MIMIKE-927352 format. One line per field, with one value per residue (C-alpha): residue in three letters; residue number from 1; y, x, z. Coordinates in nm, 2 decimals. Each point is the difference from the previous one (the first is absolute). Layout:
<pts>
rest <- [ALA,...] $
nr <- [NUM,...] $
v <- [Y,...] $
u <- [X,...] $
w <- [Z,...] $
</pts>
This chain:
<pts>
rest <- [MET,LYS,LYS,ALA,VAL,THR,ALA,PHE,LEU,ILE,LEU,ALA,THR,ALA,GLY,ALA,TYR,ALA,GLN,PRO,ALA,ASN,LYS,VAL,VAL,THR,ALA,ASP,ILE,ASP,ASN,PHE,TRP,ILE,ALA,PHE,ASP,SER,ILE,ARG,GLN,THR,ASN,ASP,TYR,ALA,LYS,LYS,ILE,TYR,PHE,ILE,ASN,LYS,LEU,TYR,ILE,GLU,LYS,GLY,THR,GLU,GLY,LEU,LYS,ALA,PHE,MET,LYS,ILE,GLU,ASN,TYR,THR,ASP,THR,GLY,TYR,VAL,LYS,LEU,ILE,ASP,ALA,TYR,PRO,ARG,PHE,TRP,ASN,ALA,ILE,ARG,PRO,HIS,THR,LEU,ALA,ILE,LYS,ASN,LYS,THR,ALA,ALA,LEU,ASN,LYS,GLY,VAL,GLN,HIS,LEU,LYS,SER,LEU,TYR,PRO,GLY,LEU,LYS,ASP,ALA,ASN,MET,TYR,PHE,THR,ILE,GLY,GLY,LEU,GLN,ALA,GLY,GLY,THR,THR,LEU,ASN,ASP,ARG,VAL,LEU,VAL,GLY,ALA,GLU,ILE,ALA,ALA,GLY,THR,PRO,ASP,VAL,ASP,VAL,SER,GLU,PHE,ASN,THR,ASP,TRP,GLN,TRP,LEU,LYS,ASN,THR,PHE,ALA,ARG,GLN,SER,ALA,GLU,ASP,ILE,LEU,TYR,PHE,ASN,ILE,HIS,GLU,TYR,ILE,HIS,THR,GLN,GLN,LYS,ALA,ASN,TYR,SER,TYR,GLN,LEU,LEU,ASN,LYS,SER,ILE,LYS,GLU,GLY,ALA,CYS,ASP,PHE,MET,ALA,GLU,LEU,VAL,LEU,GLY,GLN,PRO,LEU,GLN,ARG,PRO,TYR,ILE,LEU,TYR,GLY,ASN,LEU,HIS,ARG,ALA,LYS,ILE,LYS,GLU,GLN,PHE,LYS,LYS,ASP,MET,PHE,MET,GLY,TYR,ASP,ALA,ASN,TRP,LEU,TYR,ASN,GLY,ALA,GLN,LYS,GLY,ASP,THR,ALA,ASP,LEU,GLY,TYR,PHE,ILE,GLY,TYR,GLU,ILE,CYS,LYS,SER,TYR,TYR,ARG,GLN,ALA,ALA,ASP,LYS,LYS,GLN,ALA,ILE,LYS,THR,ILE,ILE,GLU,LEU,ASP,TYR,SER,ASN,ASN,LYS,ALA,VAL,GLU,GLN,PHE,LEU,THR,GLN,SER,LYS,PHE,TYR,LYS,LYS,VAL,ASN,LYS,GLU,GLN,LEU,VAL,ARG,GLU,TYR,LYS,LYS,LYS,PHE,PRO,TYR,PHE,VAL,LYS,MET,GLU,PRO,PHE,ASN,ASP,GLY,ALA,THR,ASN,ALA,ASP,PRO,LYS,ILE,THR,GLU,LEU,ARG,ILE,THR,PHE,SER,LYS,GLU,MET,MET,PRO,GLY,ASN,CYS,TYR,SER,PHE,ASP,TYR,PRO,GLU,LYS,GLY,LYS,ASP,TYR,PHE,PRO,ILE,LYS,LYS,VAL,ILE,GLY,PHE,GLU,ASN,ASN,ASN,LYS,THR,CYS,VAL,LEU,SER,VAL,ALA,LEU,LEU,PRO,GLY,LYS,GLU,TYR,GLY,PHE,ILE,ILE,THR,ASP,LYS,SER,PHE,ARG,SER,LYS,GLU,GLY,TYR,PRO,LEU,LYS,ALA,GLU,LYS,TYR,THR,VAL,THR,PHE,ASN,THR,ARG] $
nr <- [1,2,3,4,5,6,7,8,9,10,11,12,13,14,15,16,17,18,19,20,21,22,23,24,25,26,27,28,29,30,31,32,33,34,35,36,37,38,39,40,41,42,43,44,45,46,47,48,49,50,51,52,53,54,55,56,57,58,59,60,61,62,63,64,65,66,67,68,69,70,71,72,73,74,75,76,77,78,79,80,81,82,83,84,85,86,87,88,89,90,91,92,93,94,95,96,97,98,99,100,101,102,103,104,105,106,107,108,109,110,111,112,113,114,115,116,117,118,119,120,121,122,123,124,125,126,127,128,129,130,131,132,133,134,135,136,137,138,139,140,141,142,143,144,145,146,147,148,149,150,151,152,153,154,155,156,157,158,159,160,161,162,163,164,165,166,167,168,169,170,171,172,173,174,175,176,177,178,179,180,181,182,183,184,185,186,187,188,189,190,191,192,193,194,195,196,197,198,199,200,201,202,203,204,205,206,207,208,209,210,211,212,213,214,215,216,217,218,219,220,221,222,223,224,225,226,227,228,229,230,231,232,233,234,235,236,237,238,239,240,241,242,243,244,245,246,247,248,249,250,251,252,253,254,255,256,257,258,259,260,261,262,263,264,265,266,267,268,269,270,271,272,273,274,275,276,277,278,279,280,281,282,283,284,285,286,287,288,289,290,291,292,293,294,295,296,297,298,299,300,301,302,303,304,305,306,307,308,309,310,311,312,313,314,315,316,317,318,319,320,321,322,323,324,325,326,327,328,329,330,331,332,333,334,335,336,337,338,339,340,341,342,343,344,345,346,347,348,349,350,351,352,353,354,355,356,357,358,359,360,361,362,363,364,365,366,367,368,369,370,371,372,373,374,375,376,377,378,379,380,381,382,383,384,385,386,387,388,389,390,391,392,393,394,395,396,397,398,399,400,401,402,403,404,405,406,407,408,409,410,411,412,413,414,415,416,417,418,419,420,421,422,423,424,425,426,427,428,429,430,431,432,433,434,435] $
v <- [-0.75,0.29,0.06,0.32,0.25,0.37,0.06,0.22,0.18,0.22,0.16,0.07,0.30,0.27,0.27,0.35,-0.10,0.07,-0.37,-0.24,-0.23,-0.24,-0.22,-0.07,-0.32,-0.09,-0.24,-0.30,0.13,0.03,-0.34,-0.16,0.12,-0.12,-0.35,0.03,0.06,-0.30,-0.22,0.10,-0.09,-0.37,-0.30,-0.19,-0.01,-0.07,0.31,0.21,-0.10,0.07,0.35,0.11,-0.11,0.12,0.33,0.10,-0.19,-0.04,0.37,0.11,0.27,-0.08,0.14,-0.25,-0.29,0.12,0.04,-0.35,-0.15,0.18,-0.08,-0.35,0.09,-0.26,-0.04,-0.25,0.24,0.29,-0.21,-0.13,0.35,0.13,-0.28,0.03,0.37,0.15,0.28,0.11,0.01,0.20,0.25,0.05,0.03,0.37,0.08,-0.16,0.16,0.34,-0.02,0.13,0.33,0.08,0.06,0.38,0.01,-0.27,0.17,0.31,-0.19,-0.16,0.34,0.14,-0.30,0.07,0.36,-0.12,-0.27,0.09,-0.34,-0.17,-0.29,-0.09,-0.29,-0.19,-0.07,-0.30,-0.02,-0.36,-0.22,-0.25,-0.30,0.17,-0.05,0.33,0.36,0.06,-0.04,0.14,-0.17,0.21,0.30,-0.15,0.04,-0.29,0.07,-0.23,0.24,-0.23,0.06,0.35,0.15,-0.15,0.23,-0.06,0.00,-0.30,-0.31,-0.25,-0.20,-0.32,-0.01,-0.22,0.06,-0.11,0.32,0.23,0.16,0.11,0.14,0.19,0.14,0.12,0.15,0.23,0.11,0.29,0.11,0.29,-0.22,-0.06,0.29,-0.12,-0.35,0.14,0.18,-0.27,-0.27,0.23,0.06,-0.37,-0.01,0.25,-0.17,-0.25,-0.36,-0.11,-0.33,0.07,-0.20,0.30,0.13,0.35,-0.01,-0.13,0.26,0.30,-0.12,0.00,0.31,0.19,-0.06,0.13,0.31,0.09,-0.05,0.25,0.25,-0.03,0.02,0.30,-0.12,-0.26,-0.36,-0.16,-0.36,-0.21,-0.10,0.37,0.11,-0.28,0.06,0.37,-0.10,-0.25,0.14,-0.05,-0.36,-0.10,0.18,-0.18,-0.34,0.05,0.09,-0.34,-0.19,0.21,-0.19,-0.34,-0.17,-0.09,0.25,-0.16,0.22,0.32,-0.05,-0.16,-0.13,0.15,-0.33,-0.07,0.35,0.19,0.36,-0.05,-0.13,0.13,0.21,-0.05,0.24,0.26,-0.03,0.01,0.30,0.18,-0.08,0.15,0.30,0.06,-0.03,0.25,0.26,0.02,0.01,0.34,-0.09,-0.13,-0.10,-0.21,-0.15,-0.12,-0.15,-0.18,-0.14,-0.13,-0.14,-0.16,-0.34,-0.23,-0.30,0.19,-0.03,0.25,0.26,-0.05,0.02,0.32,0.14,-0.08,0.17,0.31,0.02,0.04,-0.20,-0.18,0.18,-0.31,-0.35,-0.29,-0.26,-0.28,0.04,0.01,-0.32,-0.18,0.10,-0.08,-0.36,-0.07,0.02,-0.28,-0.33,-0.32,-0.38,-0.15,-0.37,-0.27,-0.27,-0.29,-0.05,0.25,0.13,-0.24,-0.31,-0.32,-0.24,0.19,-0.20,-0.03,-0.03,0.37,0.20,0.35,0.21,0.31,0.29,0.24,0.36,0.24,0.25,0.02,-0.03,0.18,-0.23,-0.02,0.03,-0.24,-0.20,-0.19,-0.24,-0.06,-0.34,-0.12,0.00,-0.36,0.09,-0.06,-0.38,0.07,0.25,-0.13,0.28,-0.05,0.33,0.27,-0.07,0.33,0.16,-0.08,0.09,0.37,-0.01,-0.10,-0.36,-0.09,-0.34,-0.20,-0.30,-0.25,-0.34,-0.21,-0.33,-0.22,0.01,0.32,0.34,0.31,0.37,0.34,0.36,0.27,0.34,0.36,0.05,-0.06,-0.04,0.32,0.08,0.17,0.33,-0.07,-0.09,-0.28,-0.30,0.06,-0.24,0.03,-0.38,-0.28,-0.36,-0.28,-0.36,-0.33,-0.38,-0.24,-0.34] $
u <- [-0.46,0.10,-0.25,0.14,-0.01,0.05,-0.02,0.29,0.00,0.29,0.13,0.37,0.06,0.25,0.10,0.04,0.16,-0.10,0.04,-0.13,0.26,-0.26,-0.22,-0.37,-0.10,-0.36,0.03,-0.08,-0.35,-0.08,0.14,-0.20,-0.33,0.08,0.07,-0.31,-0.23,0.14,-0.04,-0.36,-0.09,0.09,-0.09,0.31,0.23,0.31,-0.07,-0.05,0.34,0.15,-0.15,0.11,0.35,0.03,-0.19,0.10,0.28,0.24,-0.05,0.04,0.24,0.28,-0.23,-0.27,0.26,0.14,-0.35,-0.10,0.31,-0.04,-0.37,0.02,-0.26,-0.06,-0.18,-0.25,-0.06,-0.08,-0.25,-0.17,-0.05,-0.13,-0.25,-0.12,-0.06,-0.12,-0.20,0.29,0.24,-0.25,-0.05,0.37,0.10,-0.07,0.17,0.32,-0.01,-0.04,0.33,0.19,-0.20,0.15,0.35,0.00,-0.11,0.23,0.30,-0.08,0.00,0.34,0.14,-0.11,0.15,0.33,-0.01,-0.04,0.26,0.26,0.17,-0.30,0.11,-0.18,-0.24,-0.20,-0.36,-0.18,-0.38,-0.10,-0.31,0.08,-0.18,-0.20,0.26,0.19,-0.06,0.37,0.35,0.35,0.31,0.32,-0.08,-0.32,-0.36,-0.23,-0.37,-0.29,-0.25,-0.29,0.03,0.16,-0.27,-0.29,-0.27,-0.33,-0.20,0.19,-0.22,0.12,-0.32,0.17,0.24,-0.07,0.12,0.35,0.03,-0.12,0.35,-0.04,-0.35,0.14,0.28,-0.23,-0.24,0.28,0.15,-0.09,0.13,0.16,0.23,0.23,0.24,0.02,0.08,0.26,0.20,-0.03,0.15,0.25,0.15,0.03,0.23,0.23,0.01,0.26,-0.10,-0.13,0.15,-0.11,-0.29,-0.11,-0.36,0.14,0.22,-0.27,-0.25,0.23,0.10,-0.37,-0.08,0.28,-0.16,-0.33,0.16,0.18,-0.32,-0.17,0.28,-0.03,-0.38,0.00,-0.30,-0.08,-0.02,-0.34,0.11,-0.24,0.27,0.09,-0.36,-0.05,0.33,-0.08,-0.32,0.18,0.35,0.08,-0.11,0.17,0.32,0.02,-0.07,0.26,0.26,-0.05,0.04,0.25,0.32,-0.13,-0.01,-0.37,-0.18,-0.34,-0.18,0.14,0.09,-0.14,-0.31,-0.30,-0.18,0.02,-0.03,-0.25,-0.02,0.30,0.23,0.35,0.03,0.38,-0.01,-0.17,0.26,0.29,-0.15,-0.05,0.36,0.14,-0.23,0.12,0.36,-0.05,-0.19,0.27,0.29,0.16,0.12,-0.30,0.19,0.24,-0.29,-0.15,0.33,0.03,-0.35,0.05,0.35,-0.04,0.17,-0.29,0.23,0.18,-0.21,0.22,-0.05,-0.37,-0.03,0.21,-0.24,-0.29,0.17,0.07,-0.36,-0.11,-0.31,0.03,0.12,0.19,0.07,0.15,0.07,0.10,-0.30,-0.24,0.15,-0.04,-0.36,-0.08,0.14,-0.24,-0.28,0.12,-0.19,0.20,-0.03,-0.14,-0.06,-0.11,-0.26,-0.08,0.37,0.28,0.26,0.29,-0.21,0.18,-0.30,-0.29,-0.32,-0.01,-0.38,-0.02,-0.17,0.00,0.26,-0.07,0.25,-0.07,0.14,0.03,-0.24,-0.32,0.10,-0.14,-0.26,-0.04,0.36,0.16,0.20,0.30,0.25,0.34,0.15,0.26,0.37,-0.02,-0.27,-0.36,0.02,0.02,-0.29,-0.32,-0.25,-0.29,-0.18,-0.08,-0.35,-0.03,0.02,-0.17,0.05,-0.08,0.23,0.30,0.02,0.06,-0.14,0.19,-0.10,0.29,0.08,0.25,0.17,0.15,0.37,0.07,0.16,-0.21,0.04,-0.11,0.09,-0.23,0.11,-0.09,-0.09,-0.37,-0.08,-0.10,-0.17,-0.34,0.18,0.21,0.33,0.22,0.13,0.28,0.23,0.05,-0.04,-0.07,0.09,-0.23,0.13,-0.13,0.01,-0.28,0.02] $
w <- [-0.52,0.22,0.27,0.11,-0.28,-0.02,-0.38,-0.10,-0.33,-0.11,-0.31,-0.05,-0.21,-0.04,0.23,-0.13,-0.33,-0.36,-0.08,0.27,0.14,0.13,-0.21,0.04,-0.17,-0.05,-0.30,0.22,0.07,-0.37,-0.07,0.28,-0.13,-0.35,0.15,0.22,-0.30,-0.19,0.31,0.05,-0.35,0.02,0.22,-0.10,0.30,-0.20,-0.21,0.32,0.12,-0.34,-0.01,0.35,-0.08,-0.36,0.04,0.35,0.18,-0.29,-0.09,0.36,0.11,0.24,0.27,-0.07,-0.01,0.34,0.15,-0.12,0.16,0.33,0.03,-0.16,-0.27,-0.27,-0.33,0.15,0.29,-0.23,-0.20,0.31,0.13,-0.33,-0.03,0.36,0.03,-0.33,0.16,0.21,-0.30,-0.22,0.29,0.07,-0.36,-0.06,0.34,-0.12,-0.34,0.15,0.18,-0.30,0.02,0.35,-0.12,0.02,0.36,0.10,-0.17,0.20,0.32,-0.07,-0.09,0.33,0.18,-0.17,0.12,0.36,-0.04,-0.27,0.04,-0.15,-0.22,-0.33,0.01,-0.27,0.04,-0.14,0.00,-0.06,0.05,0.28,0.14,0.27,0.27,0.04,-0.08,-0.05,0.12,-0.08,-0.13,0.01,-0.23,-0.13,0.13,-0.10,0.02,-0.03,-0.16,0.05,0.38,0.01,-0.23,0.19,0.16,0.17,-0.32,-0.14,-0.01,0.26,0.03,-0.14,0.29,0.30,0.36,-0.08,-0.20,0.28,0.01,-0.36,0.06,0.30,-0.22,-0.27,0.26,0.13,-0.34,-0.23,-0.34,0.17,0.20,-0.29,0.10,0.36,-0.12,-0.24,0.26,0.26,-0.23,-0.16,0.35,0.04,-0.30,0.18,0.34,0.13,0.04,0.34,0.14,0.36,0.16,0.21,-0.05,0.07,-0.31,-0.23,0.12,-0.04,-0.34,-0.11,0.19,-0.16,-0.34,0.12,0.17,-0.32,-0.20,0.23,-0.05,-0.38,0.01,0.23,0.19,0.27,-0.12,0.01,0.04,0.21,0.25,0.05,0.05,0.25,0.16,0.06,0.18,0.23,0.01,0.38,0.01,-0.32,0.09,0.34,-0.15,-0.27,0.26,0.16,-0.33,-0.20,0.08,-0.09,-0.33,-0.03,-0.21,-0.09,0.25,-0.16,-0.37,-0.32,0.18,-0.19,-0.02,0.37,0.16,-0.22,0.13,0.23,-0.27,-0.07,0.31,-0.02,-0.30,0.22,0.28,-0.25,-0.16,0.33,0.11,-0.33,0.03,0.36,-0.11,-0.28,0.22,0.26,-0.26,-0.06,-0.34,-0.19,-0.31,0.20,0.19,-0.33,-0.10,0.33,-0.02,-0.35,0.05,0.34,0.03,0.10,0.05,0.27,0.32,0.18,-0.27,-0.01,0.38,0.00,-0.26,0.22,0.30,-0.21,-0.12,0.36,-0.08,0.33,0.31,0.14,-0.14,0.19,-0.26,0.23,0.22,-0.29,-0.15,0.33,0.03,-0.36,0.02,0.29,-0.24,-0.22,0.01,0.04,-0.03,0.32,-0.06,-0.25,0.07,0.03,0.04,0.05,-0.24,0.02,0.07,-0.08,0.03,-0.16,-0.10,-0.38,0.01,0.10,-0.28,0.16,0.17,0.21,0.02,0.28,0.01,0.29,-0.14,-0.20,-0.37,-0.30,-0.17,-0.38,-0.10,-0.24,0.26,-0.14,0.14,-0.16,-0.07,0.25,-0.10,-0.12,-0.25,-0.09,0.05,0.38,-0.01,0.17,-0.05,-0.25,0.06,0.26,0.14,0.19,0.35,0.33,0.37,-0.07,-0.30,0.20,-0.13,-0.36,-0.10,-0.27,-0.20,-0.02,-0.16,0.19,-0.05,0.27,0.08,-0.19,0.08,-0.07,0.02,-0.11,0.05,0.15,-0.14,0.07,-0.37,0.04,0.37,0.18,0.33,0.00,0.04,-0.30,0.16,-0.15,0.19,0.24,-0.19,-0.37,-0.02,0.24,-0.11,0.12,-0.02,0.12,-0.07,-0.01,0.16] $
</pts>
């Protein structure tokens, strides 16, 4: 499941044309609730699987099929969620069914967007019921929305959810029924933007912030997103910290981190929004400024950095110096005990290994180790026991045989310092032989 969620909801409808060029498709919502009612009326598991397939998945729009593929939704997953959280589903139901009544207001918003950006391309919008993983995403000219998340508000019953679902509780607590227009414009802009293949946090943040800035222009009033409200109260501190991080690829301290950061989540959105607003304010040609913001090439670091300079958001930026200072914060592998990496005569009776890092690490993560190049038959780790030594040392349970080669790979995918920085090396390969 996605731990970091900003639930996006959009509607793609026409610009100022008599016949809308964009399609709004809500059939999946109606089909889901038909399947839901049938599933709730039987205790036969085989019938439940039959109903979710026959009444929902097989009748699904191309949007549902794309969403299911992207998020890896399955028939068994749907049935499990329906059986586990009946109070939630009954509470969210009227919220999802009400979406089709929002069409007029959403049409007006898209028409205004087209007046600001005449080059606006048509997009299709698919409202679906997903598997409680994502509020929405885009695929080419399609916006795919999981209405069971996007339509959630504080009054929805989430009492069945345990702490693993805190991110969803946080999402619902921050949403209102009036957010639909904001979500619409934000995601619609994503369908207009160029793809981003750059690792830089700066590029990702401006891409998200551009969507928020355009939504504000369309709405004609300041956005009330939690990260913007928090950002306005702590502007100087956040701005300075982002400057230190913006040229690096690690974004978990800034984006898609609602489950981990609470009130300080998604501040990369705030910075990106502020950069776009600064660029727009100092531009003499506002129409051209909007075009530049929407059409920026996010895969081109030079173009994005030039945009930052032209925005005058920061007075001075020295990229090389900032990168050098940033890399000093990375934790790194220090040693392994009771024998070193590369040992050729390790005791096969050893049942625990200790991996020590240079900095205090973040406890509670799902720490993982990859198989060595030779495969799982050479992998000695049974489980991760936990951390000690002020969270600098990771203790592993291992099972060893005599006269055998072993190895594993420590990656930056799950190991983070207490401050949230990834390992200095993307991967570190440990190998040893037992006597």
